[in-house]
N, C-alpha and C positions, 0 to 999 in steps of 0.2 A: 765243119759247123753245121748244127743241124737246122734244117729248114724250118719255117716259120708252118708248116701245114704239120709237121710230125708233133706226136705229143713229147714233150719235154718234161724235168725237173726244171722248178723254176727257182735261181739262183739267189741268193741271198741280195737284197738291195744296199750298196755302196753309196750310190748318188747322194751326195747333200743338198741338193738343190729339186726344183720344182719338175714337173715333165708337161705341165699346160702349154695351150696356144701362146702365152705371154712369152714362156721360158723358150719354146720352139722360136721366135721371133727374136729373140737375142742370140741365139746359136746361128741363125741365120746372118743376122749384123756382126756378130764375133767371126763370122766366114768371110764377111766382102772384106772387113776391115784389114784383115789378117792376107787373104788374096792381093786387095788393092794395096796397101802399105809394102807390101814383100814384093810385090810385081810376079808374083809367078804362082801357082796350086802346089804345084811339087818342086822343088829343089831339081834344077837343069843337072847336078851329077849324078841323079838316081838313072840307072836308063831303065826302060819300059818299052818293049819291042813285041812283036807278034809271040804271042801261044804264055806273057808274061803272066807270071801269076801273082796275084795283089793281095793282099788282107789291110781292112782298115779294125782299129778294135778301140772301142767305145764310140761311134760312130755318131750317136745322140741322133739327130735327124734325118743325117745322112746324107748330110750335102756334100760333103767334102768328095763322099765315094760316090756319090751321082753324079758330080762335076768331072771327077777322075773317070768312072765311066765314061762319057763323054767325050774327053780331052784323049782318049787312048781306046778305041772301041776293037783295035785289035788282041787288047787286052782281058784276062777275065779277074773281075772284082769279087773279093769277098769280103763286105762288113758286117759286123757283127757289135753287141752289145746285152748289157744285162735287161734291159728292158726294149722292145719293139716299137714302144707307145706314141712316139716322135716320127718313125719314118712312115714314109708316103705308104698306102695301100698298095701290094704285089703287083697290079692293074699298071701303076704307073715307073717301074721297076723294068730298066734297059734288057735288052736279052743278055749283054756280059756281065751283070749284076745281079747280087741276091746277098738277100739278108735273113739274119740269123741270130737268135739268142745265146752270147756264151760269156761267161764270168772270167775273163782271165786271171783273176783272182783266184781261183778254185783250185784244189789239190784234188787228183792230178787234172792236168791238161788231157785232152782226148788224145791216145795214139794217133789217131788221125789227124789231126793238126804237127805234127811233130815231123821238121825236116820239111814242110808242105809246102811255103813261100817264097818267091825271089825278092818282093818289095814286102815290107810292114809297116806300115803308118797307124801314128796314135799323137794325137792333140788335146791339149786342155786336160789335162791328167795331176795335175799339182796337187790339185785338192784332195785326189785320194791317195799322192803320193809326197807326204812332205819329208820324210826321211831319205836316207839312203836308197839313190834307185837304184844299185846295182845287182839286187835279189831280184826286180821286176825286169832289169835288163837280160840278165841271165835267162828267163822265164819267155821272153822275145825272142832271143836269139835261138833257142828250142824250136822256132815254128818257121825258122828259114833255115833254106836249103843254104850249104856251105856257098861262101860268097853271096847272098843277100846282102839285102840294104835292107837297115832301122831307119826311119822317115820319123823324126820326134821334133813336136814345135810347142812352145809352151810363153804364158807372159810371164818375164820376169818380174814377178809384185813388188819385189823388193828395192826395183828400180824406180819405180811409182813417183810424179812429181805433178808440179804445176806450170803448164805452158799456157803463155797468157799476153797478150800486150803490155807494150811497156809501161811500166806505172801503176799497173793494178793488181791492186791488195786482195789475197782470196786466203783471209785464216782459216774461214770455214772450210775450203775444201783441204786448203793443209791439216785441219785437224780431223779429217777423214784418213788422209794418208800416215797419220803419224797414228792412228787408229790403227791402220791395216797392219803398218811397219811393226809395232807393238809385238818384241819377241815373242810375248804371249800365246801369240795369236796362231795357228795354225798354219795360214800359207807365209808367215814370218819365217817359221822354221823351213823354208823348201829352199834353203841356200845353196842348195847343190846347183841349181838352175844355172847358177853365177860360173861355175867352176868345173861342170863337170867337161867342157872341152879339155881342159889342163888335166883333169882324171883323167881320161882316156889315153892322152897323149903323152901321160908320163907311166900308162901302162898298167893303173889300178883298177881296170875294168876288163877283166878277162873273155878271151876270143873275139877282139873288137877293134877294129881301128876306126880312127876319123876320116873319113872324105872330104865332110865341109860342115861350116860351123859361121850362122849367120844371125848377126843381131842387129837390131833395125828398130828404131824410136818410128812408129806412125804418124809425123806429122804431116801427112802432104792434105792441102786444103778439103780434099773431097770425100777425107773418112773424122774429122773433126765431130761435126755434128755427129754421126755417128757413135764416135768414142763419148760425147757426153750423152746420148740414151743408154747406150752400155752401162754409163754407171749410173742411173737411175733406176734401170731393171734389175740391173745385179743387183745392187742393194737392197729391193724389195722380193727379192730370192732371198736373199740371205737372210733378211728381217722374219719372212714365213719359214723359214728352217728353223731358225732358232726358234721360235714362237710354239716349233711344235714337238721340242723336246721338255724336259721336266725345268724345273723349279728354276738355278740356277741362271740355264740357259737364257730361261723368259725375261729373267732380269737382263740380263745381256740385250737379250732384243729390244727391249727400248732405249738403252741406251744408244746401241747402235743405228735404229730408227732415228733418233733426234739429230745424232751427228749425219746422217747422211742426205738426212730431208734438207740439213741447214746446207749442208752442200750443194745439194742439187739447186736450190733457192737461190742461193749467191751467186751459181752460174746463170742463171737464168733472168735474175737483177741485173746481171754485169753483161745484157747483149749477146749471153753465150759464146763471151769472146774467153773464156778460159776452158781450158781441158785439161784435164787429170787422163796421162798416158804413162804407158810401161814399156818397155823394150820387149820387142816380141824376139824369141830364139828359134833358132832352126838347127837340129843337129843332122848329120847324115853319119850314121855308122854302115861300116861293111863287117860281116860275120866272117872268121877266119876259117 
């Protein structure tokens, strides 16, 4: 990966949301919900030891890579994204972590990245991968050494549901879920999140074996408030993203903003009792 001090061509911007401080705060909340809800940063079936070479793709704020570098000072961590706008200044990088610009979707991948890593980590890529994930998996596997591990985590947005105290009616929050799950929506088409593990086990994903598969709904008391805040912050980002586009998207922004605002207001009116959550999924795949 190209270091940030080197002149590199800037890749095209795929990211559909924002990169401001509020967006970074949302990503930090999301990271905390995942780690607290799952009880681990990296799945325990992924081996890391002295000399392990680890990559994180689409690092965002760098929070996962920084936490991993701190937990495994014996390993080398290289994190990348199409933009480093949300990553801390180089002054704050630990000695065993670096950050670089990389567009993993751009052809071809640099030769220097092929068969380079022992472990490759990826989280929250579903907004860029609504369809068949196998071409992306093949690309990621090309970056791994034989026997290397792919650690991939996503929300399964198709499992979104309201959890609330008994007898609580939440029609506005349910309306937000119905909007998100509408088959016309981008994320609603990411049905592969629900059955990828089965496809791997059935041999439909070449060159890989399933080592571990976790599916958890994060209803621990310590993450409920953070989940409610993620709903508010995330929907604001989506509205802003839609407004930045042309014609039909701006009309859709007004519609979505009303639904989201009413859902957040309902949550607050009900004393922050109800929460919209969805299952967190982790796959550990091993390159054959």
